[in-house]
C-alpha positions in Angstrom: 0.2 -0.2 -0.2 1.5 3.4 -1.2 1.9 5.9 1.7 2.9 9.0 -0.2 -0.5 9.3 -1.8 -2.0 9.5 2.6 0.5 11.4 3.6 -0.8 13.8 0.5 -4.7 13.6 1.8 -4.0 14.2 5.5 -2.0 17.3 4.4 -5.2 18.3 2.3 -7.3 17.3 5.4 -5.5 19.6 7.4 -5.4 22.9 4.8 -8.7 22.6 4.3 -9.8 22.4 7.4 -7.8 25.3 8.2 -9.6 27.4 5.8 -13.2 26.2 6.7 -12.4 27.2 10.9 -11.0 30.7 9.0 -14.1 31.0 6.9 -16.3 30.0 9.9 -14.8 32.1 11.9 -14.8 34.9 10.0 -18.7 34.9 8.9 -18.6 34.8 12.6 -17.5 37.6 13.4 -18.9 40.0 10.8 -23.0 38.6 11.1 -22.6 38.1 14.8 -23.5 34.3 14.5 -22.4 31.1 15.6 -21.9 29.3 12.0 -21.5 25.6 12.5 -20.6 23.1 9.8 -22.0 19.6 10.9 -22.1 21.2 15.1 -18.3 21.9 14.7 -17.2 25.1 15.5 -14.0 26.6 14.1 -12.0 25.6 17.2 -12.8 22.0 16.3 -11.4 22.4 12.8 -8.4 23.4 13.9 -7.8 20.8 16.5 -9.0 18.1 13.3 -6.1 20.4 11.4 -3.4 19.6 14.3 -4.1 16.0 14.1 -4.4 15.3 10.8 -1.0 16.8 10.6 0.8 15.0 13.0 -1.0 12.1 11.2 0.6 12.7 8.2 4.1 13.4 10.4 4.6 10.2 12.0 3.2 8.3 8.9 6.4 10.8 7.0 8.7 9.6 9.7 7.8 6.1 9.5 8.5 5.6 5.8 11.7 7.2 7.1 12.9 5.0 9.4 11.8 2.1 7.3 14.0 3.4 4.4 17.0 3.6 6.3 
């Protein structure tokens, strides 16, 4: 199983969730409403991004260690 596409997918998920968090926060600040997507707040999306980036880092480290 190829690991590199999975790493790329995790990085894409992280950046997408960060963009959603920023847009959600901007909407919340300008319209003074509490915007949620599937019940998730901007902080939840930032946590998803952090976990995704850490998982991608762990996968990359595992591939690197296995290769060396």
